[in-house]
MARVO-447102 format. One line per field, with one value per residue (C-alpha): residue in one letter; chain; x, y, z. Coordinates in pm, 1 decimal. Layout:
<lumlums>
r: (A / ...)
c: (A / ...)
east: (X / ...)
north: (Y / ...)
up: (Z / ...)
</lumlums>
This chain:
<lumlums>
r: (M / R / R / R / P / R / I / D / A / L / A / G / A / V / S / V / Q / R / V / E / A / L / I / C / T / G / L / P / G / L / Y / R / V / V / V / F / F / A / V / Q / H / V / Y / S / L / A / E / L / G / R / T / A / S / S / M / S / I / A / Q / M / V / C / F / F / T / A / I / G / W / A / T / L / I / L / V / R / V / P / A / A / T / T / Q / R / G / A / I / A / A / F / Y / G / V / A / V / M / S / F / V / T / T / V / V / C / T / L / F / G / L / A / F / A / T / S / K / V / I / P / F / D / L / P / A / F / L / A / L / L / W / G / W / T / A / Y / Q / V / A / R / H / Y / F / V / A / L / K / R / Y / R / A / A / I / A / F / D / I / A / L / I / V / G / S / G / V / M / L / A / A / C / Q / R / G / G / L / S / A / A / S / A / L / A / A / A / L / G / T / I / A / I / A / M / F / A / G / I / G / R / P / A / L / Q / M / L / P / R / R / L / D / S / K / G / L / Q / F / G / L / T / N / L / L / S / G / G / I / A / L / I / F / V / P / A / A / T / V / M / C / G / A / A / F / A / G / L / L / S / L / L / S / S / V / T / A / I / G / M / L / L / P / R / A / I / S / M / T / Q / L / A / D / L / A / K / R / K / A / A / A / A / S / L / D / E / S / L / R / M / M / S / R / S / I / G / W / C / N / G / A / T / L / G / C / N / V / V / L / V / L / L / L / A / T / A / Q / I / H / G / V / T / H / Q / T / G / A / V / V / A / G / L / L / L / T / V / Q / C / A / V / S / M / M / G / I / A / N / S / S / V / M / M / V / F / E / Q / G / A / A / T / A / K / I / N / V / I / T / T / S / V / F / A / L / L / V / V / A / C / Y / A / Y / G / G / Q / P / G / F / T / M / I / L / C / S / A / I / A / V / T / V / W / R / N / W / L / V / Q / N / R / A / R / V / V / Y / R / Q / Y / S / N / F / C / R / L / A / T / D / P / N / T / N / G / Q / L / H / P / Q / S / H / G / A / P / R)
c: (A / A / A / A / A / A / A / A / A / A / A / A / A / A / A / A / A / A / A / A / A / A / A / A / A / A / A / A / A / A / A / A / A / A / A / A / A / A / A / A / A / A / A / A / A / A / A / A / A / A / A / A / A / A / A / A / A / A / A / A / A / A / A / A / A / A / A / A / A / A / A / A / A / A / A / A / A / A / A / A / A / A / A / A / A / A / A / A / A / A / A / A / A / A / A / A / A / A / A / A / A / A / A / A / A / A / A / A / A / A / A / A / A / A / A / A / A / A / A / A / A / A / A / A / A / A / A / A / A / A / A / A / A / A / A / A / A / A / A / A / A / A / A / A / A / A / A / A / A / A / A / A / A / A / A / A / A / A / A / A / A / A / A / A / A / A / A / A / A / A / A / A / A / A / A / A / A / A / A / A / A / A / A / A / A / A / A / A / A / A / A / A / A / A / A / A / A / A / A / A / A / A / A / A / A / A / A / A / A / A / A / A / A / A / A / A / A / A / A / A / A / A / A / A / A / A / A / A / A / A / A / A / A / A / A / A / A / A / A / A / A / A / A / A / A / A / A / A / A / A / A / A / A / A / A / A / A / A / A / A / A / A / A / A / A / A / A / A / A / A / A / A / A / A / A / A / A / A / A / A / A / A / A / A / A / A / A / A / A / A / A / A / A / A / A / A / A / A / A / A / A / A / A / A / A / A / A / A / A / A / A / A / A / A / A / A / A / A / A / A / A / A / A / A / A / A / A / A / A / A / A / A / A / A / A / A / A / A / A / A / A / A / A / A / A / A / A / A / A / A / A / A / A / A / A / A / A / A / A / A / A / A / A / A / A / A / A / A / A / A / A / A / A / A / A / A / A / A / A / A / A / A / A / A / A / A / A / A / A / A / A / A / A / A / A / A / A / A / A / A / A / A / A / A / A / A / A / A / A / A / A / A / A / A / A / A / A / A / A / A / A / A / A / A / A / A / A / A / A / A / A / A / A / A / A)
east: (2537.6 / 2204.8 / 2022.9 / 2235.8 / 2049.3 / 1716.9 / 1843.3 / 1975.3 / 1647.5 / 1451.3 / 1676.1 / 1634.2 / 1256.8 / 1251.2 / 1468.2 / 1247.3 / 938.0 / 1099.8 / 1178.3 / 821.9 / 691.4 / 912.7 / 793.3 / 434.1 / 485.3 / 639.3 / 402.3 / 123.9 / 382.6 / 503.8 / 141.8 / 102.3 / 418.9 / 342.3 / -22.1 / 53.4 / 311.9 / 68.2 / -210.4 / 27.6 / 141.0 / -199.6 / -403.6 / -230.0 / -61.5 / -380.1 / -587.3 / -327.5 / -369.3 / -746.0 / -719.6 / -451.8 / -659.6 / -967.1 / -754.1 / -599.7 / -942.5 / -1068.4 / -765.5 / -819.1 / -1173.7 / -1039.6 / -862.2 / -1211.0 / -1357.1 / -1052.5 / -728.9 / -878.3 / -1069.7 / -764.1 / -580.7 / -848.7 / -815.4 / -442.5 / -522.9 / -832.8 / -777.3 / -443.4 / -600.6 / -851.9 / -768.0 / -935.3 / -976.1 / -1351.5 / -1289.0 / -1045.4 / -1302.1 / -1570.5 / -1341.9 / -1257.1 / -1616.0 / -1714.8 / -1478.1 / -1552.5 / -1924.3 / -1840.8 / -1614.5 / -1904.0 / -2141.6 / -1885.3 / -1835.4 / -2209.9 / -2221.5 / -1922.2 / -2088.9 / -2398.5 / -2181.1 / -2000.6 / -2329.7 / -2444.1 / -2110.3 / -2115.1 / -2462.1 / -2347.1 / -2074.8 / -1848.1 / -1538.2 / -1561.6 / -1448.7 / -1525.0 / -1795.4 / -1824.8 / -1446.3 / -1426.7 / -1702.5 / -1568.2 / -1216.3 / -1350.2 / -1539.1 / -1265.7 / -979.8 / -1176.2 / -1268.5 / -912.7 / -744.6 / -986.4 / -957.6 / -579.5 / -522.4 / -682.4 / -389.9 / -137.4 / -281.1 / -231.4 / 116.9 / 7.5 / 239.3 / 271.3 / -102.2 / -107.1 / 189.3 / 16.7 / -298.2 / -90.8 / 87.3 / -246.3 / -377.2 / -84.5 / -123.3 / -502.1 / -485.0 / -269.8 / -512.1 / -814.7 / -646.7 / -584.3 / -939.1 / -1109.2 / -902.4 / -1023.8 / -1379.5 / -1371.5 / -1392.3 / -1189.1 / -871.0 / -1040.5 / -1304.8 / -1033.2 / -847.6 / -1169.0 / -1271.7 / -932.9 / -948.4 / -1301.5 / -1216.1 / -914.2 / -1110.9 / -1383.9 / -1117.9 / -973.7 / -1311.2 / -1367.8 / -1034.7 / -1125.3 / -1456.5 / -1815.3 / -1911.9 / -2141.9 / -2441.1 / -2510.7 / -2157.2 / -2189.5 / -2184.3 / -2504.4 / -2347.1 / -2067.0 / -1732.3 / -1586.0 / -1226.4 / -1190.2 / -1291.0 / -1048.5 / -760.4 / -859.0 / -857.4 / -516.9 / -367.9 / -524.0 / -384.4 / -35.7 / -5.1 / -278.0 / -100.0 / 74.0 / -255.6 / -374.5 / -91.8 / -226.1 / -587.1 / -455.4 / -224.1 / -515.6 / -721.8 / -438.6 / -197.8 / -394.3 / -437.7 / -113.1 / 98.3 / -86.6 / -17.1 / 357.6 / 341.2 / 166.3 / 449.2 / 705.8 / 518.6 / 477.3 / 849.8 / 963.7 / 717.6 / 902.6 / 1192.7 / 963.7 / 912.1 / 1258.3 / 1263.5 / 916.3 / 1031.9 / 1327.2 / 1089.7 / 849.2 / 1127.3 / 1260.6 / 923.0 / 909.2 / 1252.6 / 1159.0 / 837.5 / 1019.3 / 1285.1 / 1020.5 / 827.3 / 1149.5 / 1215.8 / 1545.0 / 1718.6 / 1610.8 / 1907.5 / 2103.5 / 1799.9 / 1680.9 / 2031.7 / 2062.5 / 1717.1 / 1790.0 / 2126.8 / 1983.7 / 1690.5 / 1922.1 / 2160.3 / 1870.7 / 1695.7 / 2007.1 / 2069.3 / 1703.8 / 1702.6 / 2000.8 / 1845.7 / 1510.4 / 1673.5 / 1840.3 / 1517.0 / 1314.8 / 1562.7 / 1567.3 / 1189.7 / 1092.6 / 1331.9 / 1238.2 / 1047.8 / 698.7 / 412.7 / 181.7 / 423.3 / 422.3 / 612.8 / 898.2 / 1087.4 / 790.6 / 768.7 / 1136.4 / 1088.6 / 774.8 / 949.0 / 1246.9 / 1015.6 / 833.8 / 1161.5 / 1241.3 / 892.8 / 929.0 / 1271.6 / 1151.2 / 848.2 / 1074.5 / 1298.9 / 1033.1 / 984.9 / 1214.1 / 1032.3 / 695.4 / 807.5 / 875.1 / 523.4 / 381.1 / 577.6 / 454.7 / 100.3 / 90.4 / -164.2 / -375.0 / -79.0 / 23.9 / -332.4 / -344.7 / -22.2 / -155.4 / -481.6 / -297.9 / -43.7 / -296.6 / -534.1 / -256.2 / -166.3 / -530.5 / -537.4 / -214.1 / -355.8 / -660.2 / -435.7 / -211.0 / -513.7 / -645.9 / -308.4 / -360.2 / -156.9 / 174.8 / 330.5 / 43.2 / 93.1 / 466.1 / 371.6 / 152.9 / 452.7 / 670.8 / 396.6 / 381.2 / 757.3 / 740.8 / 442.6 / 607.9 / 925.6 / 712.2 / 522.1 / 848.1 / 977.4 / 660.9 / 664.4 / 1035.4 / 983.6 / 695.4 / 890.4 / 1183.7 / 956.5 / 801.7 / 1137.0 / 1289.1 / 1011.3 / 1067.8 / 1444.0 / 1379.7 / 1154.3 / 1423.7 / 1682.3 / 1458.2 / 1372.3 / 1739.0 / 1788.6 / 1732.0 / 1645.9 / 1327.3 / 1165.0 / 794.8 / 786.5 / 722.3 / 381.6 / 290.5 / 165.6 / 518.1 / 635.3 / 505.2 / 438.3 / 189.6 / -167.0)
north: (1429.0 / 1329.4 / 1402.9 / 1156.0 / 838.0 / 1004.7 / 1105.4 / 754.4 / 602.5 / 838.2 / 759.0 / 388.0 / 424.8 / 616.9 / 354.8 / 74.5 / 253.8 / 295.3 / -76.0 / -156.1 / 81.2 / -83.6 / -430.6 / -310.0 / -172.3 / -493.9 / -751.5 / -708.8 / -788.7 / -1088.4 / -1201.5 / -1200.8 / -1407.1 / -1664.4 / -1701.8 / -1744.9 / -2013.3 / -2180.4 / -2185.0 / -2337.2 / -2601.1 / -2691.3 / -2661.8 / -2623.5 / -2368.2 / -2329.3 / -2262.8 / -2004.5 / -1833.2 / -1814.0 / -1696.3 / -1435.5 / -1306.0 / -1263.6 / -1098.8 / -854.7 / -750.7 / -713.6 / -504.8 / -273.1 / -206.5 / -177.4 / 141.9 / 296.0 / 85.1 / 70.6 / 247.1 / 591.6 / 581.0 / 442.4 / 759.7 / 964.7 / 743.4 / 817.8 / 1190.4 / 1217.3 / 959.5 / 1102.5 / 1449.7 / 1338.7 / 1450.7 / 1159.8 / 788.4 / 831.1 / 1099.9 / 872.6 / 590.6 / 832.0 / 963.0 / 608.3 / 487.3 / 803.8 / 697.3 / 323.8 / 382.2 / 561.1 / 270.2 / 32.0 / 231.3 / 238.9 / -137.3 / -196.1 / 20.0 / -161.8 / -494.8 / -390.1 / -279.1 / -613.7 / -803.2 / -593.4 / -635.3 / -1013.0 / -1045.1 / -855.3 / -1121.8 / -869.6 / -1012.6 / -1349.4 / -1354.9 / -1546.1 / -1330.3 / -1517.4 / -1515.6 / -1148.0 / -1041.8 / -1251.0 / -1110.5 / -757.1 / -753.7 / -935.5 / -720.7 / -396.4 / -475.4 / -583.4 / -276.6 / -24.5 / -174.1 / -216.0 / 150.0 / 253.3 / 94.8 / 230.0 / 582.0 / 573.2 / 419.6 / 105.5 / -92.1 / -391.7 / -451.4 / -422.9 / -661.4 / -913.0 / -904.6 / -940.2 / -1246.5 / -1390.3 / -1334.4 / -1521.5 / -1815.8 / -1812.8 / -1809.9 / -2122.8 / -2298.8 / -2198.7 / -2309.8 / -2655.8 / -2681.0 / -2554.9 / -2781.8 / -3082.1 / -2951.1 / -2896.9 / -2516.9 / -2276.7 / -2104.2 / -1765.0 / -1870.7 / -1965.5 / -1634.9 / -1432.9 / -1620.9 / -1550.5 / -1181.6 / -1148.6 / -1323.3 / -1103.0 / -792.4 / -879.7 / -920.4 / -580.7 / -408.3 / -571.0 / -430.2 / -82.3 / -67.3 / 24.0 / 342.9 / 614.4 / 605.8 / 976.6 / 1053.9 / 864.0 / 1075.7 / 1166.7 / 1218.3 / 1068.9 / 1250.8 / 1242.5 / 1285.4 / 911.1 / 840.3 / 1106.2 / 955.1 / 610.9 / 724.0 / 889.8 / 576.1 / 353.4 / 562.4 / 574.3 / 216.2 / 10.1 / -75.4 / -381.4 / -529.3 / -590.9 / -831.1 / -1147.5 / -1114.8 / -1046.9 / -1348.1 / -1566.6 / -1476.2 / -1465.7 / -1738.1 / -1971.0 / -2018.3 / -2212.5 / -1940.9 / -1675.7 / -1873.1 / -1872.3 / -1504.2 / -1424.3 / -1596.0 / -1393.5 / -1065.3 / -1121.4 / -1190.9 / -892.9 / -659.2 / -709.9 / -510.3 / -208.6 / -181.4 / -50.0 / 243.9 / 339.2 / 318.5 / 547.1 / 795.0 / 791.3 / 848.8 / 1144.3 / 1310.1 / 1445.8 / 1605.7 / 1754.7 / 1897.5 / 2055.4 / 2213.8 / 2342.5 / 2497.7 / 2671.4 / 2793.7 / 2602.6 / 2439.0 / 2083.6 / 2010.9 / 1793.2 / 1601.1 / 1529.7 / 1431.5 / 1186.3 / 1042.6 / 993.8 / 834.4 / 597.6 / 495.4 / 450.8 / 217.8 / 28.8 / 0.1 / -136.4 / -395.5 / -497.3 / -533.6 / -768.7 / -979.6 / -993.2 / -1111.1 / -1398.0 / -1489.3 / -1481.3 / -1706.0 / -1954.1 / -1958.1 / -1954.4 / -2237.1 / -2451.8 / -2773.1 / -2671.5 / -2903.5 / -2763.4 / -2508.2 / -2467.7 / -2223.5 / -2176.7 / -1955.8 / -1721.3 / -1725.8 / -1627.4 / -1340.2 / -1221.2 / -1241.4 / -1039.0 / -776.2 / -762.0 / -689.8 / -410.7 / -263.2 / -263.5 / -98.0 / 166.6 / 249.6 / 306.0 / 546.6 / 817.3 / 811.3 / 1107.9 / 1334.7 / 1212.1 / 1305.0 / 1660.1 / 1678.1 / 1549.5 / 1797.0 / 2089.2 / 1946.6 / 1919.7 / 1638.4 / 1789.1 / 1808.1 / 1452.7 / 1332.0 / 1488.3 / 1312.1 / 982.3 / 1017.5 / 1082.4 / 800.3 / 547.3 / 625.6 / 567.0 / 240.5 / 127.0 / 183.7 / -12.1 / -298.0 / -319.9 / -341.3 / -604.6 / -805.0 / -805.1 / -942.1 / -1225.1 / -1506.5 / -1495.2 / -1248.2 / -1009.1 / -1040.0 / -972.3 / -658.2 / -552.7 / -578.1 / -379.4 / -117.2 / -88.3 / -24.6 / 238.2 / 418.2 / 415.6 / 570.0 / 834.5 / 906.6 / 939.6 / 1187.5 / 1398.8 / 1401.2 / 1486.5 / 1785.3 / 1912.6 / 1858.9 / 2057.1 / 2350.0 / 2339.5 / 2318.9 / 2593.0 / 2830.2 / 2733.9 / 2791.6 / 3134.8 / 3216.9 / 3108.8 / 3317.8 / 3624.5 / 3562.7 / 3590.8 / 3908.5 / 4216.8 / 4429.6 / 4231.2 / 4266.3 / 4328.0 / 4224.2 / 3854.6 / 3698.5 / 3417.8 / 3200.1 / 3189.1 / 2983.1 / 2666.2 / 2560.0 / 2747.8 / 2639.0)
up: (3469.0 / 3626.1 / 3303.1 / 3104.6 / 3212.1 / 3131.3 / 2786.3 / 2719.3 / 2834.8 / 2610.2 / 2312.2 / 2378.7 / 2395.5 / 2066.9 / 1894.2 / 2025.5 / 1898.1 / 1556.6 / 1543.2 / 1644.0 / 1375.5 / 1113.6 / 1215.1 / 1212.1 / 860.6 / 730.8 / 879.3 / 617.9 / 350.8 / 550.1 / 586.2 / 209.6 / 155.0 / 426.5 / 327.9 / -42.0 / 25.8 / 266.3 / 5.5 / -250.0 / 0.4 / 146.0 / -175.1 / -512.7 / -733.9 / -941.1 / -627.4 / -523.1 / -860.9 / -820.2 / -459.2 / -535.3 / -825.9 / -603.4 / -333.6 / -581.9 / -709.8 / -351.5 / -254.3 / -551.8 / -428.9 / -72.0 / -170.4 / -150.2 / 133.5 / 363.1 / 263.4 / 202.5 / 531.4 / 712.1 / 609.1 / 783.6 / 1092.1 / 1105.0 / 1102.8 / 1322.9 / 1597.3 / 1725.2 / 1733.0 / 2000.0 / 2353.1 / 2535.6 / 2478.1 / 2438.1 / 2179.4 / 1994.1 / 1987.3 / 1864.4 / 1590.6 / 1485.7 / 1460.8 / 1278.5 / 999.8 / 1035.7 / 968.8 / 643.3 / 549.3 / 617.2 / 396.1 / 115.3 / 143.8 / 114.0 / -199.7 / -350.9 / -270.4 / -465.3 / -756.5 / -742.3 / -760.1 / -1055.4 / -1232.3 / -1180.6 / -1334.1 / -1643.2 / -1700.7 / -1874.5 / -1703.5 / -1526.0 / -1161.4 / -841.5 / -680.2 / -343.6 / -294.2 / -390.2 / -149.1 / 140.9 / 100.7 / 47.0 / 377.4 / 569.5 / 440.4 / 488.9 / 849.8 / 931.0 / 778.0 / 932.4 / 1281.6 / 1255.3 / 1178.2 / 1507.9 / 1694.1 / 1443.9 / 1475.6 / 1854.4 / 1808.7 / 1989.7 / 1767.0 / 1995.7 / 1989.4 / 1608.6 / 1582.6 / 1812.2 / 1598.4 / 1279.3 / 1416.5 / 1527.9 / 1174.4 / 1018.4 / 1257.8 / 1230.5 / 850.7 / 856.5 / 1090.0 / 881.6 / 558.2 / 700.2 / 838.8 / 521.6 / 298.2 / 494.3 / 481.9 / 107.1 / 127.6 / -84.1 / 29.7 / -11.9 / 241.8 / 488.8 / 452.0 / 477.7 / 793.7 / 954.4 / 858.5 / 995.6 / 1322.8 / 1391.4 / 1291.2 / 1543.6 / 1813.2 / 1720.1 / 1738.4 / 2077.6 / 2194.5 / 2069.4 / 2252.8 / 2177.8 / 1991.7 / 2121.3 / 1886.5 / 1918.8 / 1796.9 / 1466.8 / 1146.9 / 964.1 / 620.0 / 413.0 / 407.8 / 57.3 / 177.9 / 238.7 / -120.3 / -245.7 / -49.1 / -175.0 / -537.7 / -496.9 / -341.1 / -606.9 / -891.2 / -738.2 / -610.8 / -772.0 / -1098.1 / -954.1 / -831.3 / -1186.1 / -1269.7 / -1102.2 / -1227.9 / -1579.0 / -1557.6 / -1443.8 / -1750.9 / -2004.9 / -1885.8 / -1658.6 / -1284.0 / -1231.7 / -1396.2 / -1193.7 / -876.9 / -938.5 / -1032.7 / -703.8 / -514.3 / -708.0 / -658.2 / -284.3 / -245.1 / -453.4 / -277.6 / 52.9 / -88.1 / -124.9 / 250.6 / 342.1 / 95.0 / 215.1 / 576.6 / 494.2 / 334.1 / 628.7 / 882.3 / 678.7 / 625.7 / 979.3 / 942.6 / 605.5 / 749.0 / 1044.0 / 822.3 / 583.5 / 874.9 / 983.8 / 625.5 / 629.0 / 334.6 / 250.2 / 22.7 / 264.8 / 388.4 / 34.0 / -72.7 / 216.5 / 146.8 / -222.8 / -148.8 / 112.7 / -105.5 / -405.4 / -220.3 / -65.7 / -401.1 / -571.0 / -300.5 / -300.5 / -679.4 / -665.8 / -389.4 / -569.2 / -892.8 / -706.6 / -523.2 / -844.5 / -1026.3 / -737.2 / -698.0 / -1063.7 / -1151.6 / -849.8 / -911.8 / -800.5 / -884.4 / -1151.2 / -1297.2 / -1673.6 / -1896.3 / -1650.2 / -1897.5 / -1914.2 / -1534.4 / -1506.3 / -1752.8 / -1571.8 / -1234.5 / -1353.5 / -1502.2 / -1166.8 / -985.7 / -1231.3 / -1189.7 / -809.4 / -829.3 / -1075.1 / -860.5 / -558.3 / -752.2 / -733.1 / -354.8 / -279.9 / -526.8 / -402.0 / -50.5 / -167.6 / -308.5 / 21.1 / 233.4 / 23.1 / 14.9 / -363.0 / -358.5 / -637.7 / -876.6 / -794.3 / -845.3 / -1192.8 / -1287.4 / -1151.4 / -1345.1 / -1672.4 / -1635.0 / -1506.5 / -1792.7 / -2044.2 / -1871.0 / -1883.5 / -2260.0 / -2299.9 / -2090.3 / -2317.8 / -2625.3 / -2463.0 / -2347.9 / -2703.9 / -2820.0 / -2570.9 / -2421.4 / -2242.4 / -2491.9 / -2424.5 / -2048.8 / -2088.3 / -2279.8 / -1983.8 / -1748.7 / -1991.8 / -2020.5 / -1641.9 / -1626.8 / -1902.6 / -1746.8 / -1401.6 / -1545.5 / -1716.0 / -1394.2 / -1197.8 / -1457.5 / -1438.7 / -1056.6 / -1056.8 / -1286.0 / -1074.5 / -750.3 / -891.7 / -972.1 / -624.8 / -448.0 / -666.3 / -559.6 / -196.1 / -228.9 / -378.9 / -84.1 / 164.6 / -19.3 / -10.2 / 354.9 / 451.5 / 247.5 / 470.2 / 164.9 / 99.8 / 442.6 / 411.8 / 46.4 / 105.5 / 88.5 / 329.6 / 45.0 / -98.2 / 198.1 / 41.8 / -312.4 / -522.8 / -473.2)
</lumlums>
């Protein structure tokens, strides 16, 4: 009976930490929604379109300068046994992120001088450096499960962005400058909270794993980032501004299925390590994600109809905006349908197979985008959204087939492991998926 209060306290602490983790996961999405609405309110819908386009391009590059390296931070920082070791591990990755950002900046300058595709170079570079610094520093706190600190910095970023938008609008500066200044300020505060690095512990060569993780994440989740820049070129800044509002609202619904997947991954990994059946866990995950996806799709349709038909100054082609918004909701729902199978691939460490599928599907989508861009105008942009839906369905089907093969081999191993007549005939490599 004495142990009961301790157990209840531990359960309460775990549930609180899960809530904090969920909030920490959702705040970047909330930041995007609040900031986009603030830009539209303080500036204009056309300025929002230009800013969202620059941010989307910067975030695509940030898969290599920030997201890939942030994945390494999540792996290496928790493995440190001391705080000094954690700081050293963090700055070892942060330096490589810095070098990659410098290289991408040089490529951006060279690309801008070629004038192949027009884009706002100053806004792109400011947002690239600000977003990279913010994401890299933020993941240090997430890696150590210091969720409250990360949440506090996220809230400060949202408030600071609003203040900077108001100040820059009065000073005649662009919205991108305001957002970059807020990102840089919060990033500096984060680095100050982390502490100084030990110079002798900094790496002497670049680790390619961060770039590999960045490429994998870009191929699997970077399709949606092309929508706003494409809309800016093909349909105008005002249309792109409304589309960015719609995309930021519909993207919120993607957070809950991802949270369900992340909470189930630990259980799947434990059961796999124990050579236990994953059928029930996968069935529960698929059912939960399916119900959540359906409810989110319904809510997103209502939100899109309300937002796209609202009287917003500067909006043109509202019918096209409604169609684009509805296609966005379908694309988000379809992309979430493959989470359960992707989780199977992650548990069995089938990253190479997933990367091959992503390369093939993304290459096909790129060719379709070129054809739709050549068609031009709002019909061409609608074709891009339809192509994204079709390619995502195809990718989900390919991942599902591969995941079934992997899990079938694992089930056969478990069946043989429980058969006393096969003792000594099993190979350790059969425990997971084939490599």
